[in-house]
N, C-alpha and C positions, 0 to 999 in steps of 0.2 A: 280779717286777713286779706291782703291783696296778692293775687297770683302774679308770678313773674311773667315777663314777656316770653321767655324761652325756657323750656324744660327738656332735659335729656331723657329720651325714651328708652326704657329698659337699661338705663345707664347712659351709654352713648353708642347705640347698637351698630352703627356703621364702622366704628373705630375699635371696639373691644367686644368680646363675647357678651351677649345679652344676659341680664339678670345675674351678674357676677360681681364680686368685689372689684375686679379689674375694670369693669364697666363703670362702676360708681367712681372709682379713682379717675378714670378718663374724663368723666363729666366735670369733675372738679378741676382737672388740669386745663380744660377748655374755659374755665372761668365761670361756670354755671353756679348758681346758688340753689337750684332745685334739680332733683332727679326723680324720674318715675320708674317704678318696677312692680312686678307681679308677685303676690304672695299666695301660696298654695300649700296644702297639707300633705305630708308624707303618710305612709300607711299606718304609722303609729302616732299621727296627729300633731306632728311638729311643723310649724310654718317655715317654709323655705322659699327661695326666689326661683320661680319656674312659671312659664307661661302656658305650655301645652299640657294636656291631660296625660300624655305619655312622655317618657324620657328620651324617645328615639331621636328627635331632631337635633338636640343639643348635647346628648351624651352617647348616643348609639345604642342605648339599652331600650328594647322594645316594650318594656313593661309600663303599666300605668303607674303614675307617681303615687296615687292613692292606695296602691297595693304593695309599695316597697318601703321598708322601714328606714329610718334616718341613717343608721349605721351603714346600710348598703348604698343609699343615695350619696352619702358623704365620700365614698370611695370612687365615684365615677368622675371621669374627665369631662368637664363642661366647657373646655376652652380649645382643645385640639382641633375640633371641627372648624373653628373660625380661623385660626392661624397657628403655625407650629410654635411660635413664641408664647402662646397662651396654653400650651399643653400642660396638663395637671392642674389647671384652674378648676376649682371645685364648685359644686352647687352650694351656695352659702345658706346658712340658717338666717331667718329674719332677725334673730337676736344679734348675730355677727354683723349683718348689714347695718342694723341700727347703731351698733357701737361704732362702726366706721363713719356713718353719717355724723354722729356727734363729734368724733375726732376731727373730721374735715370741715365741720361747720355747715353741713348741707341740710337743707329742708327736703321733705319727701312728699310725693304723691304716691301713696301705696294703693295699687289696684288690688282689691280682693278678688282672687281668681279661682273660684271653687271648681273642683272636680264635680261631675254631675251628681246631684243629690246632696251636696255638702255645703250649700250656701251659708246656712246659719252657723254650722260648726266652724267653717273656715273664717267667717267674720268674727265670731267670738274669740277664737284662738289668736287670730292676727291682732285684733284691736286690744285684747287683754294684755298680750305680751308687750306691745308697744307702749301701752299706758303704764305698764310696770317699769320698763327700762328707760323710757324717754326722760330726759332731764326736765324737771319741773319748771326751770327758769326759761325754757325755750317754748315758743308757740308749738302746739301739737301739730302732727302731720295731717295732711289731707287724705282721707280715705275715699276711694271711688270704686264703683262697681256697676256692672250691667244689671245685676239682680237685686230687685227691690228688697227681698228678704234679708240679704246680706247688709244692705244699708240700714234696715230696721234694727238689726242686731248691733251694728256699729253705733247707732244713735243710743241704744240702750246701754251699751258697755261704757262708752266715753262720749257723753253728749256734748262736751265742750270742744271735741275735735271736729273740724269742719268736714263736710261730706260733699262729694261731687257725683251727680247723676250721670252715668255714662251710657250713651246710646249710639247706635250706628246711624240712625236718622231720628229726627225729632218726633217723638210719640205724640199722639193726639192729646193725651192727658198729662203731658210733661209737667205743666205748671202745678196741677193738683198734686201730683206725686212729689214734686220738689218741695212744695209747701209742707206736705205731711212729713217728709223726711228731714225737714229743716236744712235743706241743702244750701251751700254757699255758691256752687257753680254747676254749670251744665257742660258736659264734655261730648263732642260730636265728631264723627268721622268727617274729615275736611272736605271731600269732594261733594258731599250732599248739602253743605250749608248754603242757604240762600240769604241774600241781604235782608229780606223781610223777616226771616226767622231770627237772624242776629239782632235786628232792631227790637223784635218782640221780647226776646230773652233779656236784653239789656234794659228795656223799659220796665220789665217786671222786677228788676233789681238784682239779677243774677250775673255773675261773671261767666264768661264764655271761653272755653278752651277747645282747641281743635287738635285731633291726632290723625295720622302721623304725617307731619308736614316736613318734606325734605327738599323742596324747591323754593328758591328765594323769590321767584316771581309770584308763585302761588301765595307764599307767606305775605308778600306786600299787599296782595289783593284782599287777603283775609283781615289784615290789620286795618285796611281802609274800610272794611265792613264794621269795624269796631270791636274785633275780638281782643280779648285780654291776654290770651296765653296760647302759645304754639308748642306742641309736644313733638320733638324731632329726634330721629335716629342720628342725624348729622348736624349737630348744633353749630359747628364752624361755618357751614354753608348758609346759615340763617343769621349769623351774628351781626353782620353789617345792617341788614334790613330791620333787625330787631333792636338796633341801637346797642350793639354788643350784646352781652348776655346778662346784663344787670336787670334787676327787678324794675318793672315799669313804674 
């Protein structure tokens, strides 16, 4: 699998509420072929699209998502905080998001985003569901995570699905871990990426993605370093430097 040059972060988070079906649709409207989003478990173990451990920032509910059952999460407004026109946008289940991906012909980078202490459970539930509902004729989605335990479970559940090792900065044992987990790609926070690191990652045979890149000048410098993939809240801002939003 070849990663695309440009991926929409949490949908297209500058233009629509993050981790919603509206965000996924916005990414497609911008011509993207890939979208990134976060998968986390509700209190009754259902994978939904949510980044934070609590529901406060995007729904106004102060509770932890791991303590709230799906039927209550599903009633929350996940779009009004962003703009009035998105009011009543809901927190989607991973299953609903996957159905939309298939409908729109989008590929996905699914970040497994566990609440504290739930890395293995979140990975098993997320990857198992997508393996069950994903169309067999399409290449499987890419699963990424900061937590090694989650990537281990992703490898166990769906070994054919590619994995990305997600780090804020490059760990000393990154290559050993990536080999053990059978990773396709390394995903790093863009301000900390050095040219020598990019060179080493590429020389070792891994694709390199950077998050979250929203400035065209920075995007150009990263591409000059040899990066394969830029994950952005604002895909239109990077479309020209990335050669539109087509796969590289």
